[in-house]
C-alpha positions, 0 to 999 in steps of 0.5 A: 565288495569289489573281489577283482582287488584280490587274489585269494579268497578264503570262505569259512564254514558257516558264513552264509549270507541273507537270501537277497545277497546270496545271488549276487554274491555267488555270481561275483565268486564265479567271475572272480575264480573264472577270472584267476582268482582262487577260492579256499572253502571249509565245511559247511561252504561246500553247501552254502557256497560251492553248490550255488557258485559252482553247481555240479562239481561237489555235492554233500549230504549236508544237514541232512546227515551231519557227522559226529565230532571225530578225529580221522586219519588223512592220506594223499589220495591215490596218484596225488602224492606228487601234486605241488598242492600237497608239497610238504603236506605229509611227512614220513614217520608221522600220521596226519589226524584231522579234526571234524567238528560236530555236524561237519558236511561230507564231501562228494565228487560230482564231476570226477573228470574235473575234480581232483581228490587231494586228501582222503580218509578211509575212516569216513567210509569205513566207520560212517559210510561216507565218501572218503574225500577230505580235500578237493580241487577244481579249475573253473576258467583261469582261477581254482577252488579248493575245499576241505573238510572240516575247518582250516584251523585244527583244535583236535587231531595232532600237530602233523594234521595242523601243519597238513592244513596249514601247508595245503592252504599255503601251497594253494596261496603260493600257486596263485601267487606264481601265476603273476 
């Protein structure tokens, strides 16, 4: 489809395309973001979208080492408490717990100078030997990409984790709309 009519695109976890359409879709997504669009991706899309459309920013162990279903405590990454994308994401006295569905893909930062890690979980490293990254963002051209581990919706975890997921997405949308 023509992506120029949109300001924000949400690309959910397992939504992959047939190989014959993959190349053109990734080229269009790249152009969409470069021209000011915002792309929000979840879980497996780190592998089936971001590695294709924006190589070199984020990586994953992906299907070689999927994670078990788990619920993890989440925290703002060091130095990011005041990041506008985290406004209202963390509440004093309420520990956010983030649900990762079975076979979630971990997130690795490949280009540290260009990627901002927003949310982390020490449990990912301590329990599973993985990167602590739960949510990360990077700019490309005039646009931005935000990727979150797991899904935008939270079936498990707790209310604070659900609010965190929703508020992060809302802040992302509001940032894009404020550009107009």
